[in-house]
N, C-alpha and C positions, 0 to 999 in steps of 0.2 A: 302177872302184874295186874294191879287193881285199876279201877276206873280212874281214880284220882291221880295215880302215877302215870297212867297213859295220857290223861289231859295235860299233866304238867310237862311231860316229855314232848307232847305236841306243840304246846305253847312255847317251849324253849327252842324247838326246831323252827317254828315260824318266826320267832324273834331273830334268830340267827340268819334266817333267810332275808328277813327285812333289812338287817344290818348289812348283809352282802350287797343287796340291792342298792342301799344308800351309799356305800362305799364305792360301788361301781358308777353310780351316778355322779358322785363327787370327782372321781378320778376322770371320768369323761368330760365333765364340765371344765376341769382344769387342764385338759389336753388341748393344744393348739389346734385349730381347724386345718383342713387341707389346704385351703387359701393361704392361711398363715404360714404353713410349712413351705408352700410354693413361693411365697414372698420372701422368706428367709433364704431359700436356695437360689433365687434369682439375684438377690443382693450379694450373697456370698460369691456367685459367679462374676458379678460386675466388679467387686472389689478385687477379686483374683486377677481379672484382666487388666485393671488399673495397676496393680502391683507389678505385673509382668511388664507393662509398658514402662513403668518407672525403673525397673531393673535394667531394661534395655537402654534406656536413656542414660542411667548412671554408668554403665559399662562403656558406652560410647564416649561419654564425657571424660571418663577416666583414661580411655585409650588415646584420646587426643592430648590429654595432659601428659601422659607418658612419652608420646611422640615428641612433644614440644621440649620436654626435659631432655630426653635422649639426643634429639637433634642439636640442642644447644650444646650438650656436652661433647658430642662428636665434633661440631663445628669449632668449639674452643680448643680441644686437644689437638685436632688434626691441623688447625690453623696455626697453633703454636709450634708444633713439630715442623710444619712446612716452613715457617719463617726461619726457624733454627737451621733447617736443612739448607735453605737458600743462602743464609749468612755464611754457613760453613763452607759451602761450594764457592762462594765469592771470595772468601779470605784465605782458604787453604787449597783451593783448586782440587779439592777431593769430592768427587762425584757420589752422591748418595750416601751421606753420613748415616742417616736414618732411613734411607730408602729414597726413591725418585721424589723430588719435591713436588712434581705435578700431581702425583698420586695423593699426597697429603692435602694439597690445595683443593684437588677435586672433592675429596672426602669432606673438607670443611665447607665448601659450596653446597654439596648435597645435604649435609647436616643442617646448614642455615636455611635452606629451601624448606626442608621438612619441618623445621621448627616454626618458620613463619607461616606455613600453610596450616599447621596444626593450631597455632594460636589464632589465626583468622577464623578457622572453623569453629573454634571453641567460643569465640566472641560472637558468632552469628548464630549460635545454638538458640532454638526457641526456649521459652520457659519450661521447666521440667513439668510433666504431666502430674496431675493431682491424684492422690489416693484418698478418696473420700471415706470417712467413717460413717457409713450408712446406718441409720437407726434400724434396729431389729423390729420385727412384728410385735405389736402390743400384747400384753398379757391377756389370756382368755377371759371372757366376761360370761357369767353364767347366763343361759338362755332366758331365765325369768327376770333378769336384772333390768332396771330402767336404763335405757340407753344401749341394750345389747345389739339392737338392729343397727344403730348408727355405728357402733364399734366395728361390727362385722363389714358395714359398708365401707368404712375407712380402709380396712384391710384390702377389700376388693379394688378400690380405687387406686391404692398405692401399688398393688400388683399390676394393674393394667398400665400404670404410668412407668413402672420399671421395665415392663416388657416392650413398650413402645419407644423407649429411649434409644435402643440400638438402631432401630430403623431410621430415626431422626438423625443419629450420629453419622449415618452413611451419606446423608444429604447435606446437612448443616451441622458440623461438629460443635460450633459455637452455641447453637440452640440446644443441643443435647447437653453440653456443660451447664447451661443455665437451668435446664430442667433438674439435673441432679442437684444443683446447689439449692434450688427452691424446695425440693423434697427433703434434703438433708436439714434445712432450716425449719420447715413447717412441721415435719412429722414428730419430733421430740415433744412440742407442746401439746399436740393432739393425743400422743400416746400418754402424757401425764393426765389428760382428762379421763382417758380410758381407765387408768389405775384408780382415779378418784371414784368413778362409778362402781368399781369392784369394792372398794373400802366402804362406800355408802351402802352398797348391797348387803355387805356383811353386818353393818349396824342395824339395818332394817330387819334382818333375819334374826339377829341375836337379842334384840331389844323390842319385840313387838308390844304395841299398845302403850308406848311410853312417849314422852315429848322428844326423846332422842330419835325415835323412829320418824315422827312427823318432820323434825328438822332434816334428817337424812333424806327423807323423800323429797322435800322442797329443794334441797341442794342438788339431788340427782337430777330432778327435772331441769334445773338451771344449767347443769353440766351438760345434759343431753342436748339442750338448745344450742350451747356453744359448739358442741361436737358436730351438730347438723350444719352449722355455718361452715366449719372447716371442711366438711365433706362437700358442700356445694362449691367451695373454692377449688378443690381438687377436680370436680367435674367440669368446671370452667377451663382449668388447666389441660385437662384431656381433650376437651372440645377444641381448644387452641392447637393442640398437638395434632389432632386429626385433620385440622385445616391446613397445617403446615405440610403434612404428608401429601396433601393433594396439590400443593404448589408445584409449579414447573421446576424440573431439575435444572441446575445451572451448567451441568455438563452436556455432552452430546446426547441428543435423543436417541431413542431406539431405532427410529426410522433413519436417522443420519448413519447409524452404525450398520444397520442390516440392508438398507436399500442398494448400496454397491455390490454386496454379495449376491443379492437377488438378481440384480441386472447381469452380473458376470455368470451366474449359473444359467440364466435364461439365454444368454449368448451362446454359452458352451452347448447347451441342449439343442439350439437351433443349428449349430454347426455340426453336431452329430447327425442330426436328421438330414442336413443337406449331404453329408458324406455318405449316409446310407442310401440316399436317393441316387446318388452318382454310381455307387457300386451296382445298383440294381439294373441300371442301364447297360 
């Protein structure tokens, strides 16, 4: 192989290697970050729990409806047969035309009570639990794009908020619902800003040194500023959530629950020591 052929083959190999590196960088830039994947997993888990609670609610409501319908039917049929049986006994002196009349009347009463109870429970059911369509994590932003830091900060803040909601739900369910609602309403517009940053970054890459690049740079800076404002609002929401977690629990405190058990164990231990002392004597 001549020197020219060797140099050409070397250049071809280097070009292929550079293409492979560029392709790897592009694939890595387009891959969601670990925090974005964690956010997606947390949201899918939250939606699954909400869907499970909604299915339980629907099954309970359907069971009450079935009980009300069945009880009404039993009361109607048994009552009718019971009346016919009573009339037959009174007119023909034949006992038990369709069976003992008291049995049918008892069945009618039981069916009516079941129907009324089921209807009352159905009327007092709370509103069905919501199943929120939580927004997914925003699309990845290249690390060298304007606003990439703010886009990553948004993912981090949303992940922290999603993780803190279950703890708040155990203390204040209403506040947790409000946090979910706020996140579901605020996240989509901020995700749209992240998508604009990606588009503007592509324009800056594809059209360097042109008025389009200058316009895209100016627009990206403006979008980054708006995204920063959104992240600041999320930080304030997280700060309020942390303050709420430190608030007193409206249920019984730990001391109220454990103090009687501590006193009982102390008394039991004292009794064992007294008994052991008496045995030694």
